[in-house]
N, CA, C and O atoms as a Maestro MAE file, in Angstrom:
{
 s_m_m2io_version
 :::
 2.0.0
}

f_m_ct {
 s_m_title
 :::
 protein
 m_atom[248] {
  # First column is atom index #
  i_m_mmod_type
  r_m_x_coord
  r_m_y_coord
  r_m_z_coord
  i_m_residue_number
  s_m_chain_name
  s_m_pdb_residue_name
  s_m_pdb_atom_name
  i_m_atomic_number
  :::
  1 25 -132.873 52.374 87.310 1 A "MET " " N  " 7
  2 3 -131.530 52.525 87.578 1 A "MET " " CA " 6
  3 2 -131.551 53.399 89.204 1 A "MET " " C  " 6
  4 15 -131.901 54.534 89.531 1 A "MET " " O  " 8
  5 25 -130.930 52.093 90.041 2 A "GLN " " N  " 7
  6 3 -131.321 52.731 91.460 2 A "GLN " " CA " 6
  7 2 -129.591 53.745 91.296 2 A "GLN " " C  " 6
  8 15 -128.605 53.782 90.560 2 A "GLN " " O  " 8
  9 25 -130.218 54.517 92.709 3 A "PHE " " N  " 7
  10 3 -128.719 55.246 93.237 3 A "PHE " " CA " 6
  11 2 -127.805 54.576 93.614 3 A "PHE " " C  " 6
  12 15 -126.781 54.849 92.987 3 A "PHE " " O  " 8
  13 25 -127.660 53.727 94.434 4 A "ASP " " N  " 7
  14 3 -126.239 52.781 93.855 4 A "ASP " " CA " 6
  15 2 -125.663 52.211 92.871 4 A "ASP " " C  " 6
  16 15 -124.478 51.919 92.708 4 A "ASP " " O  " 8
  17 25 -126.693 52.046 92.125 5 A "GLU " " N  " 7
  18 3 -126.174 51.758 90.957 5 A "GLU " " CA " 6
  19 2 -125.710 53.080 90.037 5 A "GLU " " C  " 6
  20 15 -124.774 52.900 89.258 5 A "GLU " " O  " 8
  21 25 -126.156 54.021 90.085 6 A "LEU " " N  " 7
  22 3 -125.849 55.403 89.698 6 A "LEU " " CA " 6
  23 2 -124.086 55.528 90.314 6 A "LEU " " C  " 6
  24 15 -122.942 55.455 89.866 6 A "LEU " " O  " 8
  25 25 -124.602 55.696 91.252 7 A "PHE " " N  " 7
  26 3 -123.277 55.943 92.160 7 A "PHE " " CA " 6
  27 2 -121.947 55.312 92.129 7 A "PHE " " C  " 6
  28 15 -120.925 55.988 92.013 7 A "PHE " " O  " 8
  29 25 -121.938 53.486 92.275 8 A "ASP " " N  " 7
  30 3 -121.153 52.851 91.424 8 A "ASP " " CA " 6
  31 2 -121.012 53.088 90.226 8 A "ASP " " C  " 6
  32 15 -119.817 52.882 90.015 8 A "ASP " " O  " 8
  33 25 -121.447 53.368 89.379 9 A "LYS " " N  " 7
  34 3 -121.040 53.701 87.643 9 A "LYS " " CA " 6
  35 2 -120.205 55.098 88.266 9 A "LYS " " C  " 6
  36 15 -118.988 55.097 88.086 9 A "LYS " " O  " 8
  37 25 -120.758 56.178 88.924 10 A "GLY " " N  " 7
  38 3 -119.984 57.500 88.912 10 A "GLY " " CA " 6
  39 2 -120.738 58.754 88.416 10 A "GLY " " C  " 6
  40 15 -120.168 59.838 88.288 10 A "GLY " " O  " 8
  41 25 -122.044 58.557 88.143 11 A "PHE " " N  " 7
  42 3 -122.948 59.051 87.995 11 A "PHE " " CA " 6
  43 2 -123.727 60.098 88.561 11 A "PHE " " C  " 6
  44 15 -124.357 61.034 88.068 11 A "PHE " " O  " 8
  45 25 -123.442 59.548 90.175 12 A "ILE " " N  " 7
  46 3 -123.899 60.805 91.024 12 A "ILE " " CA " 6
  47 2 -123.111 60.687 92.542 12 A "ILE " " C  " 6
  48 15 -123.310 59.725 93.284 12 A "ILE " " O  " 8
  49 25 -122.673 61.221 92.707 13 A "CYS " " N  " 7
  50 3 -121.872 61.669 94.059 13 A "CYS " " CA " 6
  51 2 -122.462 62.583 95.040 13 A "CYS " " C  " 6
  52 15 -123.483 63.193 94.723 13 A "CYS " " O  " 8
  53 25 -121.859 62.770 96.368 14 A "PHE " " N  " 7
  54 3 -122.163 63.234 97.083 14 A "PHE " " CA " 6
  55 2 -121.394 64.422 97.549 14 A "PHE " " C  " 6
  56 15 -120.252 64.029 97.786 14 A "PHE " " O  " 8
  57 25 -121.511 65.776 97.801 15 A "GLY " " N  " 7
  58 3 -120.435 66.465 98.443 15 A "GLY " " CA " 6
  59 2 -120.530 66.413 99.793 15 A "GLY " " C  " 6
  60 15 -121.549 65.937 100.293 15 A "GLY " " O  " 8
  61 25 -119.410 66.929 100.656 16 A "ASP " " N  " 7
  62 3 -119.421 67.119 101.767 16 A "ASP " " CA " 6
  63 2 -120.921 67.570 102.763 16 A "ASP " " C  " 6
  64 15 -121.317 67.062 103.813 16 A "ASP " " O  " 8
  65 25 -121.455 68.602 102.024 17 A "ASP " " N  " 7
  66 3 -122.177 68.368 102.724 17 A "ASP " " CA " 6
  67 2 -123.910 67.355 102.952 17 A "ASP " " C  " 6
  68 15 -124.851 67.371 103.745 17 A "ASP " " O  " 8
  69 25 -123.441 66.459 101.507 18 A "GLY " " N  " 7
  70 3 -124.236 65.521 101.824 18 A "GLY " " CA " 6
  71 2 -125.152 65.772 100.552 18 A "GLY " " C  " 6
  72 15 -125.859 64.809 100.253 18 A "GLY " " O  " 8
  73 25 -125.262 66.907 99.747 19 A "LYS " " N  " 7
  74 3 -126.059 66.676 98.733 19 A "LYS " " CA " 6
  75 2 -125.798 66.637 97.432 19 A "LYS " " C  " 6
  76 15 -124.987 67.442 96.972 19 A "LYS " " O  " 8
  77 25 -126.478 65.632 96.545 20 A "ILE " " N  " 7
  78 3 -126.014 65.487 95.360 20 A "ILE " " CA " 6
  79 2 -125.647 66.234 94.542 20 A "ILE " " C  " 6
  80 15 -126.018 67.405 94.474 20 A "ILE " " O  " 8
  81 25 -124.423 65.387 93.362 21 A "MET " " N  " 7
  82 3 -123.805 66.069 92.568 21 A "MET " " CA " 6
  83 2 -123.829 64.776 91.343 21 A "MET " " C  " 6
  84 15 -123.437 63.610 91.287 21 A "MET " " O  " 8
  85 25 -124.504 65.707 90.469 22 A "VAL " " N  " 7
  86 3 -125.185 64.497 89.389 22 A "VAL " " CA " 6
  87 2 -123.798 64.613 88.220 22 A "VAL " " C  " 6
  88 15 -123.149 65.655 88.130 22 A "VAL " " O  " 8
  89 25 -123.629 63.930 87.753 23 A "SER " " N  " 7
  90 3 -122.861 63.749 86.638 23 A "SER " " CA " 6
  91 2 -123.409 64.794 85.208 23 A "SER " " C  " 6
  92 15 -124.607 64.656 84.958 23 A "SER " " O  " 8
  93 25 -122.621 65.811 84.273 24 A "LYS " " N  " 7
  94 3 -123.260 66.083 83.520 24 A "LYS " " CA " 6
  95 2 -123.646 65.284 82.817 24 A "LYS " " C  " 6
  96 15 -124.711 65.583 82.277 24 A "LYS " " O  " 8
  97 25 -123.105 64.040 82.481 25 A "LEU " " N  " 7
  98 3 -123.482 63.138 81.414 25 A "LEU " " CA " 6
  99 2 -125.121 62.855 81.515 25 A "LEU " " C  " 6
  100 15 -125.706 62.364 80.548 25 A "LEU " " O  " 8
  101 25 -125.877 63.217 82.830 26 A "ILE " " N  " 7
  102 3 -126.744 62.778 82.831 26 A "ILE " " CA " 6
  103 2 -127.864 63.920 82.192 26 A "ILE " " C  " 6
  104 15 -127.505 65.006 82.647 26 A "ILE " " O  " 8
  105 25 -128.686 64.051 81.601 27 A "GLU " " N  " 7
  106 3 -129.473 65.373 81.028 27 A "GLU " " CA " 6
  107 2 -130.422 65.592 82.139 27 A "GLU " " C  " 6
  108 15 -130.851 64.638 82.789 27 A "GLU " " O  " 8
  109 25 -130.751 66.760 82.371 28 A "LYS " " N  " 7
  110 3 -131.559 66.988 83.293 28 A "LYS " " CA " 6
  111 2 -133.138 66.248 83.209 28 A "LYS " " C  " 6
  112 15 -133.863 65.716 84.049 28 A "LYS " " O  " 8
  113 25 -133.251 66.522 81.706 29 A "ASP " " N  " 7
  114 3 -134.279 66.050 81.409 29 A "ASP " " CA " 6
  115 2 -134.430 64.230 81.589 29 A "ASP " " C  " 6
  116 15 -135.310 63.464 81.196 29 A "ASP " " O  " 8
  117 25 -133.306 64.013 82.267 30 A "CYS " " N  " 7
  118 3 -133.485 62.108 82.838 30 A "CYS " " CA " 6
  119 2 -133.847 62.600 84.220 30 A "CYS " " C  " 6
  120 15 -134.975 62.253 84.569 30 A "CYS " " O  " 8
  121 25 -133.338 63.142 84.873 31 A "TYR " " N  " 7
  122 3 -133.448 63.157 86.325 31 A "TYR " " CA " 6
  123 2 -134.932 62.760 87.110 31 A "TYR " " C  " 6
  124 15 -134.852 62.236 88.222 31 A "TYR " " O  " 8
  125 25 -136.158 62.997 86.562 32 A "GLU " " N  " 7
  126 3 -137.345 62.229 86.823 32 A "GLU " " CA " 6
  127 2 -137.420 60.787 86.518 32 A "GLU " " C  " 6
  128 15 -137.898 59.905 87.232 32 A "GLU " " O  " 8
  129 25 -136.980 60.698 85.575 33 A "LEU " " N  " 7
  130 3 -136.755 58.683 85.157 33 A "LEU " " CA " 6
  131 2 -136.045 58.265 85.797 33 A "LEU " " C  " 6
  132 15 -136.106 57.082 86.134 33 A "LEU " " O  " 8
  133 25 -135.112 59.080 86.198 34 A "LEU " " N  " 7
  134 3 -134.280 58.493 87.621 34 A "LEU " " CA " 6
  135 2 -134.240 58.680 89.319 34 A "LEU " " C  " 6
  136 15 -133.577 58.347 90.301 34 A "LEU " " O  " 8
  137 25 -135.243 59.330 88.994 35 A "ASN " " N  " 7
  138 3 -136.008 59.372 90.635 35 A "ASN " " CA " 6
  139 2 -134.599 60.329 91.357 35 A "ASN " " C  " 6
  140 15 -134.188 60.079 92.490 35 A "ASN " " O  " 8
  141 25 -134.090 61.249 90.617 36 A "ILE " " N  " 7
  142 3 -133.549 62.212 91.171 36 A "ILE " " CA " 6
  143 2 -133.854 63.442 90.885 36 A "ILE " " C  " 6
  144 15 -134.424 63.895 89.892 36 A "ILE " " O  " 8
  145 25 -133.221 64.230 92.302 37 A "SER " " N  " 7
  146 3 -133.801 65.510 92.615 37 A "SER " " CA " 6
  147 2 -132.878 66.369 93.039 37 A "SER " " C  " 6
  148 15 -132.248 65.988 94.025 37 A "SER " " O  " 8
  149 25 -132.554 67.593 92.524 38 A "SER " " N  " 7
  150 3 -131.368 67.957 92.584 38 A "SER " " CA " 6
  151 2 -131.008 68.973 94.413 38 A "SER " " C  " 6
  152 15 -130.278 69.816 94.934 38 A "SER " " O  " 8
  153 25 -132.312 67.934 94.707 39 A "SER " " N  " 7
  154 3 -132.953 68.657 96.585 39 A "SER " " CA " 6
  155 2 -132.102 67.462 97.297 39 A "SER " " C  " 6
  156 15 -131.498 67.572 98.364 39 A "SER " " O  " 8
  157 25 -132.182 66.320 96.496 40 A "ASP " " N  " 7
  158 3 -131.588 65.315 97.380 40 A "ASP " " CA " 6
  159 2 -130.011 65.056 98.327 40 A "ASP " " C  " 6
  160 15 -128.860 64.992 97.895 40 A "ASP " " O  " 8
  161 25 -130.375 64.979 99.321 41 A "GLN " " N  " 7
  162 3 -129.226 65.007 100.426 41 A "GLN " " CA " 6
  163 2 -129.222 63.986 101.325 41 A "GLN " " C  " 6
  164 15 -130.273 63.512 101.756 41 A "GLN " " O  " 8
  165 25 -128.147 63.601 101.650 42 A "ILE " " N  " 7
  166 3 -127.895 62.347 103.023 42 A "ILE " " CA " 6
  167 2 -126.863 63.019 103.928 42 A "ILE " " C  " 6
  168 15 -125.952 63.819 103.713 42 A "ILE " " O  " 8
  169 25 -127.457 62.242 105.307 43 A "ALA " " N  " 7
  170 3 -126.594 62.489 106.054 43 A "ALA " " CA " 6
  171 2 -125.223 61.439 105.992 43 A "ALA " " C  " 6
  172 15 -125.199 60.209 105.964 43 A "ALA " " O  " 8
  173 25 -124.104 62.430 105.983 44 A "LEU " " N  " 7
  174 3 -122.935 62.431 106.503 44 A "LEU " " CA " 6
  175 2 -122.043 62.030 107.768 44 A "LEU " " C  " 6
  176 15 -122.034 62.894 108.645 44 A "LEU " " O  " 8
  177 25 -121.151 60.668 108.073 45 A "THR " " N  " 7
  178 3 -120.453 61.470 109.085 45 A "THR " " CA " 6
  179 2 -118.528 61.461 108.589 45 A "THR " " C  " 6
  180 15 -117.953 60.990 107.608 45 A "THR " " O  " 8
  181 25 -118.179 61.987 109.433 46 A "ASP " " N  " 7
  182 3 -116.753 62.194 108.783 46 A "ASP " " CA " 6
  183 2 -116.293 60.893 107.933 46 A "ASP " " C  " 6
  184 15 -116.222 61.164 106.734 46 A "ASP " " O  " 8
  185 25 -115.958 59.532 108.247 47 A "LYS " " N  " 7
  186 3 -115.650 58.465 108.112 47 A "LYS " " CA " 6
  187 2 -116.369 58.688 106.276 47 A "LYS " " C  " 6
  188 15 -115.785 58.407 105.229 47 A "LYS " " O  " 8
  189 25 -117.705 59.244 106.436 48 A "ASN " " N  " 7
  190 3 -118.288 58.584 104.429 48 A "ASN " " CA " 6
  191 2 -117.430 59.981 104.270 48 A "ASN " " C  " 6
  192 15 -116.567 59.677 103.447 48 A "ASN " " O  " 8
  193 25 -117.260 61.143 104.581 49 A "LYS " " N  " 7
  194 3 -116.741 62.358 104.122 49 A "LYS " " CA " 6
  195 2 -115.208 61.924 103.223 49 A "LYS " " C  " 6
  196 15 -114.820 62.484 102.198 49 A "LYS " " O  " 8
  197 25 -114.638 60.982 103.818 50 A "GLY " " N  " 7
  198 3 -113.317 60.504 103.554 50 A "GLY " " CA " 6
  199 2 -113.360 59.607 102.210 50 A "GLY " " C  " 6
  200 15 -112.534 59.827 101.324 50 A "GLY " " O  " 8
  201 25 -114.458 58.466 102.053 51 A "TYR " " N  " 7
  202 3 -114.747 57.886 101.041 51 A "TYR " " CA " 6
  203 2 -115.118 58.659 100.118 51 A "TYR " " C  " 6
  204 15 -114.279 58.756 99.222 51 A "TYR " " O  " 8
  205 25 -116.388 59.473 99.919 52 A "LEU " " N  " 7
  206 3 -116.934 60.316 98.939 52 A "LEU " " CA " 6
  207 2 -116.050 61.358 98.654 52 A "LEU " " C  " 6
  208 15 -116.084 61.724 97.479 52 A "LEU " " O  " 8
  209 25 -115.342 61.886 99.318 53 A "LYS " " N  " 7
  210 3 -113.292 62.646 98.573 53 A "LYS " " CA " 6
  211 2 -113.720 61.911 97.339 53 A "LYS " " C  " 6
  212 15 -114.595 62.181 96.517 53 A "LYS " " O  " 8
  213 25 -112.597 60.582 97.451 54 A "TRP " " N  " 7
  214 3 -112.009 59.604 96.875 54 A "TRP " " CA " 6
  215 2 -113.256 59.501 95.647 54 A "TRP " " C  " 6
  216 15 -112.990 59.695 94.460 54 A "TRP " " O  " 8
  217 25 -114.361 59.235 96.037 55 A "HIS " " N  " 7
  218 3 -115.090 58.492 94.589 55 A "HIS " " CA " 6
  219 2 -115.256 59.775 93.941 55 A "HIS " " C  " 6
  220 15 -115.690 59.683 92.793 55 A "HIS " " O  " 8
  221 25 -114.994 61.132 94.427 56 A "ARG " " N  " 7
  222 3 -115.351 62.280 93.834 56 A "ARG " " CA " 6
  223 2 -114.295 62.047 93.031 56 A "ARG " " C  " 6
  224 15 -114.746 61.837 91.906 56 A "ARG " " O  " 8
  225 25 -112.780 61.956 93.034 57 A "ASP " " N  " 7
  226 3 -111.965 62.333 92.952 57 A "ASP " " CA " 6
  227 2 -111.770 61.253 91.678 57 A "ASP " " C  " 6
  228 15 -111.442 61.696 90.578 57 A "ASP " " O  " 8
  229 25 -111.941 60.131 91.836 58 A "LYS " " N  " 7
  230 3 -111.432 58.734 90.902 58 A "LYS " " CA " 6
  231 2 -112.747 58.326 90.280 58 A "LYS " " C  " 6
  232 15 -112.594 57.689 89.238 58 A "LYS " " O  " 8
  233 25 -114.209 58.561 90.707 59 A "ILE " " N  " 7
  234 3 -115.121 57.311 89.991 59 A "ILE " " CA " 6
  235 2 -116.194 58.137 89.268 59 A "ILE " " C  " 6
  236 15 -116.796 57.707 88.284 59 A "ILE " " O  " 8
  237 25 -116.418 59.443 89.853 60 A "PHE " " N  " 7
  238 3 -117.332 60.555 89.991 60 A "PHE " " CA " 6
  239 2 -117.053 60.943 88.055 60 A "PHE " " C  " 6
  240 15 -115.994 61.309 87.544 60 A "PHE " " O  " 8
  241 25 -118.445 60.690 87.324 61 A "LYS " " N  " 7
  242 3 -118.183 61.164 86.038 61 A "LYS " " CA " 6
  243 2 -118.665 62.635 85.568 61 A "LYS " " C  " 6
  244 15 -119.584 62.763 84.758 61 A "LYS " " O  " 8
  245 25 -117.888 63.888 86.209 62 A "ARG " " N  " 7
  246 3 -117.801 64.858 86.577 62 A "ARG " " CA " 6
  247 2 -118.643 65.531 84.659 62 A "ARG " " C  " 6
  248 15 -118.813 66.732 84.447 62 A "ARG " " O  " 8
  :::
 }
 m_bond[247] {
  # First column is bond index #
  i_m_from
  i_m_to
  i_m_order
  :::
  1 1 2 1
  2 2 3 1
  3 3 4 2
  4 3 5 1
  5 5 6 1
  6 6 7 1
  7 7 8 2
  8 7 9 1
  9 9 10 1
  10 10 11 1
  11 11 12 2
  12 11 13 1
  13 13 14 1
  14 14 15 1
  15 15 16 2
  16 15 17 1
  17 17 18 1
  18 18 19 1
  19 19 20 2
  20 19 21 1
  21 21 22 1
  22 22 23 1
  23 23 24 2
  24 23 25 1
  25 25 26 1
  26 26 27 1
  27 27 28 2
  28 27 29 1
  29 29 30 1
  30 30 31 1
  31 31 32 2
  32 31 33 1
  33 33 34 1
  34 34 35 1
  35 35 36 2
  36 35 37 1
  37 37 38 1
  38 38 39 1
  39 39 40 2
  40 39 41 1
  41 41 42 1
  42 42 43 1
  43 43 44 2
  44 43 45 1
  45 45 46 1
  46 46 47 1
  47 47 48 2
  48 47 49 1
  49 49 50 1
  50 50 51 1
  51 51 52 2
  52 51 53 1
  53 53 54 1
  54 54 55 1
  55 55 56 2
  56 55 57 1
  57 57 58 1
  58 58 59 1
  59 59 60 2
  60 59 61 1
  61 61 62 1
  62 62 63 1
  63 63 64 2
  64 63 65 1
  65 65 66 1
  66 66 67 1
  67 67 68 2
  68 67 69 1
  69 69 70 1
  70 70 71 1
  71 71 72 2
  72 71 73 1
  73 73 74 1
  74 74 75 1
  75 75 76 2
  76 75 77 1
  77 77 78 1
  78 78 79 1
  79 79 80 2
  80 79 81 1
  81 81 82 1
  82 82 83 1
  83 83 84 2
  84 83 85 1
  85 85 86 1
  86 86 87 1
  87 87 88 2
  88 87 89 1
  89 89 90 1
  90 90 91 1
  91 91 92 2
  92 91 93 1
  93 93 94 1
  94 94 95 1
  95 95 96 2
  96 95 97 1
  97 97 98 1
  98 98 99 1
  99 99 100 2
  100 99 101 1
  101 101 102 1
  102 102 103 1
  103 103 104 2
  104 103 105 1
  105 105 106 1
  106 106 107 1
  107 107 108 2
  108 107 109 1
  109 109 110 1
  110 110 111 1
  111 111 112 2
  112 111 113 1
  113 113 114 1
  114 114 115 1
  115 115 116 2
  116 115 117 1
  117 117 118 1
  118 118 119 1
  119 119 120 2
  120 119 121 1
  121 121 122 1
  122 122 123 1
  123 123 124 2
  124 123 125 1
  125 125 126 1
  126 126 127 1
  127 127 128 2
  128 127 129 1
  129 129 130 1
  130 130 131 1
  131 131 132 2
  132 131 133 1
  133 133 134 1
  134 134 135 1
  135 135 136 2
  136 135 137 1
  137 137 138 1
  138 138 139 1
  139 139 140 2
  140 139 141 1
  141 141 142 1
  142 142 143 1
  143 143 144 2
  144 143 145 1
  145 145 146 1
  146 146 147 1
  147 147 148 2
  148 147 149 1
  149 149 150 1
  150 150 151 1
  151 151 152 2
  152 151 153 1
  153 153 154 1
  154 154 155 1
  155 155 156 2
  156 155 157 1
  157 157 158 1
  158 158 159 1
  159 159 160 2
  160 159 161 1
  161 161 162 1
  162 162 163 1
  163 163 164 2
  164 163 165 1
  165 165 166 1
  166 166 167 1
  167 167 168 2
  168 167 169 1
  169 169 170 1
  170 170 171 1
  171 171 172 2
  172 171 173 1
  173 173 174 1
  174 174 175 1
  175 175 176 2
  176 175 177 1
  177 177 178 1
  178 178 179 1
  179 179 180 2
  180 179 181 1
  181 181 182 1
  182 182 183 1
  183 183 184 2
  184 183 185 1
  185 185 186 1
  186 186 187 1
  187 187 188 2
  188 187 189 1
  189 189 190 1
  190 190 191 1
  191 191 192 2
  192 191 193 1
  193 193 194 1
  194 194 195 1
  195 195 196 2
  196 195 197 1
  197 197 198 1
  198 198 199 1
  199 199 200 2
  200 199 201 1
  201 201 202 1
  202 202 203 1
  203 203 204 2
  204 203 205 1
  205 205 206 1
  206 206 207 1
  207 207 208 2
  208 207 209 1
  209 209 210 1
  210 210 211 1
  211 211 212 2
  212 211 213 1
  213 213 214 1
  214 214 215 1
  215 215 216 2
  216 215 217 1
  217 217 218 1
  218 218 219 1
  219 219 220 2
  220 219 221 1
  221 221 222 1
  222 222 223 1
  223 223 224 2
  224 223 225 1
  225 225 226 1
  226 226 227 1
  227 227 228 2
  228 227 229 1
  229 229 230 1
  230 230 231 1
  231 231 232 2
  232 231 233 1
  233 233 234 1
  234 234 235 1
  235 235 236 2
  236 235 237 1
  237 237 238 1
  238 238 239 1
  239 239 240 2
  240 239 241 1
  241 241 242 1
  242 242 243 1
  243 243 244 2
  244 243 245 1
  245 245 246 1
  246 246 247 1
  247 247 248 2
  :::
 }
}
């Protein structure tokens, strides 16, 4: 599964600082298999931050 698919399905999101947030539905044992690192981070613009807030509130599966 790619990052975009994990994101679209609500299994990952990114905080306002760009750091990855991983749903508790994904066990830490699976991070390597899914190529997820708790240190993953993306660069964000103010425009991205607004969308990501919406995604965290509506889509992300905490």
